[in-house]
N, C-alpha and C positions, 0 to 999 in steps of 0.2 A: 619535454620537447614536443614540437609539432612538425611532423613530416609531411610534406607535399609530395604525393605520389602520382606522377603522370602515368596513367595506366591504360587499360584496354586490352591487355593480354592475359593469358592464363597465369603467367609468372607474376604479373602485377596482383592478381587476385590472391594467389598463394601468399605473396609477400604482405599484403594488407592484413590477411588473416593472421599471419605470424606476428606482425607488429601489434595488432589488437590483443592477441594472447599474451604478448610480452608487456602490455600496459602502456604502450606508446600511442599517443594521439596521432591519427593519420587521416589526411584528407585525400581521397582518390579523385583525380580529375580525369574525366572522359571527354574525348573530343566531340561526341555527339553525332558521329557520322553513321552509326549503326542503329537501326531500329531495334528495340527490345534487347539492348546489350545485357550481358551477364554481369550483374552488379556484385562488387566486392563487399565485404563486411566493413563496417565503420562509416564515416561521413563520406558523401559522394557529391561532387559538383559536375555539371555538364556544360560543355561549350568551350570556346577558345578564350584566350586572355587578351587578345589584341596585340600579339607580337611580344617581343622580348621586354619592352617597356611595360606592357600591361601585366606580364607575368611577374616582373620585379615589383611593381606597385602592389599587386594582389598578395604576394608573399610578404611584403613588408606590413600591410594593413592587417593581415591575418596572423601575424607573429610566427611565421614559418622559420624553423631553425635549421632545416636540412631539406634538400630536394632529391628525390630519386626518379630518374627517367627510366620507366619500364614500358615505354611505348613500343609499337611494332617496329621491327628492324628497318622498315621502309618509311617510317614517319620522320623523314629527315628534317622537315621544317620545324616541328616542335622540338626535336632534339637540338637543332641549332639555336632556337630561341632560348631554350633552357640553359645552354652553355653561355650565351650572351648575358642572360639575366642574372646568372649566379656568379659571373666572373668577378672576383674580388669581394663578393658580398656574402655568399652562402656556400656551404659545402654541397657538391653535387656528385652523385653517383649514377652511372649508367648500368642498369641491369638488362642484359641482352642475351637471349638464349643462343647457343652455338648454331651456326648454319649447317648446311648439308654438304659442304665441299669435301669433307673427310670421309663421306660414305664410300663404301666399295663401289666402283663403277662410275663415280662422279666425274672422273677425268674424261669419260667418253661422252658426257653430256655436251650439248651446244651451249656454252656459257656466253652471254651477251651482256652489254653494259646498260641497256635501258630497254623499255617496252617497245619503242620504235624499231630497234634492231631485232628484238624478239619477233615482232610481227613480219618483218622482211625475211628472216631466217625460216620462220614457220611456213610462210607461203612457198618456200622452196622445197620443203620437206614432205608435206602431206596435203591431202584434200579434205581430211576429216579431223581437224584438230580439236583437242579437249583443252579448253582454256580454263585455268584455275588461278587467275591473276588478280581477281577482285574487280568489282564493278567500276571503280574509278579509273581503272586502266584500259577498259574495253575500247575506248575511243581510238586508241593507237592501232587497233587491229581491224577496224571497220573497213577502211579502204583496201588494204592489202589482202584481206580475206573476205571481201564482199560477196564472192561467189562460192566460197568454201562451205562445206557442211559442218559448221562449227557447233560444238556443244560447249556452252559457257556456264560454269557453276559459280554462283555468287550467293552471298549471305541475304542481301536485300535486292529488290528489283532494280534494274539499271534505270538511270535517269536520262539516257540518251536513246535515240532511235537506232535500232539495230537492223541489219539485213533480214529480210523475211525468211531466208533459208536457214538462219541461225535458230538454234534451240537453246533456251535459257532454263536452267533449273535452279531452284533455291535449295541451299544446304548449308549446314554448319557442322564443323567437326566436333568430336573426333570421328574419323572414318576407319573402316575396317578394311583389311586386305581383300577379303571376299567381296565386299561391297564395291570397292574400287575396280577389281577385275570385272565384275558384272557390268558396271557402268561403261567401262572401256570396250568390252566385248559387244554389248548391245548397241553402242554407237558405231562400232567398227573404227575406233579411233586409230589414227596412223601417226599421230605425234601428240605428245603431252607438253603443255606450256605452263610453267609455274615460275615463281620467284623464290629466291633463297631465303624463305621465311624461317626455316628451322623448326624444331619442335616435333613432338610425336603426334600431335592431333591430326596433322595433314600429311604425314610422311608415308602412309600406306600407299598412296598413289605412285610413289617412286618404286616401291617393291612391285606393285602391279605392272608398271610399265617394263620393268626388267623381265619379269616372268613372261609377259606377252611379247617381248621384243619390240616395244614401242620406243622410238627415239624421244629424247627429252630436251627441251629448250628451257634454260634457267636464266632468269634476270639476276645479275649479281647484286649484292647489297650496296647501297650508297656508303661512301666513306663517312665514319662518325666524326663528330667535332673533335678537333685536336685538343689534347691536354685534359680530357675528361677521364677520370678513373672509371674503369669498367670491370664488372664481374659477370659471370655467366651462370650463376645459380642463386636460388633464394637464400640459402643458408649464409652464403658469403655477404649477401646484401644485409641481412639481419645483423650479422657481426659487425658490419660497417656502422650501422645505426647504434648498436650497443656501445661502440667505442666512442661515440659522441654524446652519450647521456651524462 
């Protein structure tokens, strides 16, 4: 069989390695939005498919027998395209790590529905926000936080003009608790802004915020496509593939 793996996450890389070790042909597809991505083992393609129709056509032409969507929890467009492309034609599994809503103290965070709401709430909470929401979402914060002492951490340099008072740092997880506390103390951060990405690589900032008494604004995850089977760990995804060999 040939598995098309929609990847870009740590879980996707672990899953690709497990499939290769299991003797399964896997093609990992990366969106191409990150410079110098961490590449999985096995065959890799980069770039979009051109929507659901393009994905369906590519899968047919490359004899794909199953699709696993292990993209970021906020990659709603590709997940929707995968669900549409596979409907009635290919088995599809969603591999998505658990979010942070069950963490102790999560009920005290400021949960919001989108980045625009996050920006508005942040503007009312502090003057020195620490933004960890990714470069593609920074535009929502520019106007509400134009005069704030923002520290924005991103993987790659932003592609939009940002206020001169903002400070941008480049970084890629995993992050340590000590390092996150240091970053927040040195910036004198008075509010942390993140999204419910889940996972351990970037979780330390939440512990640091709790220790330092910094309020947290969290963007909730988008709703997943209806009717798609979902698992939250790599072993379960591997067993799903094995059941289709």
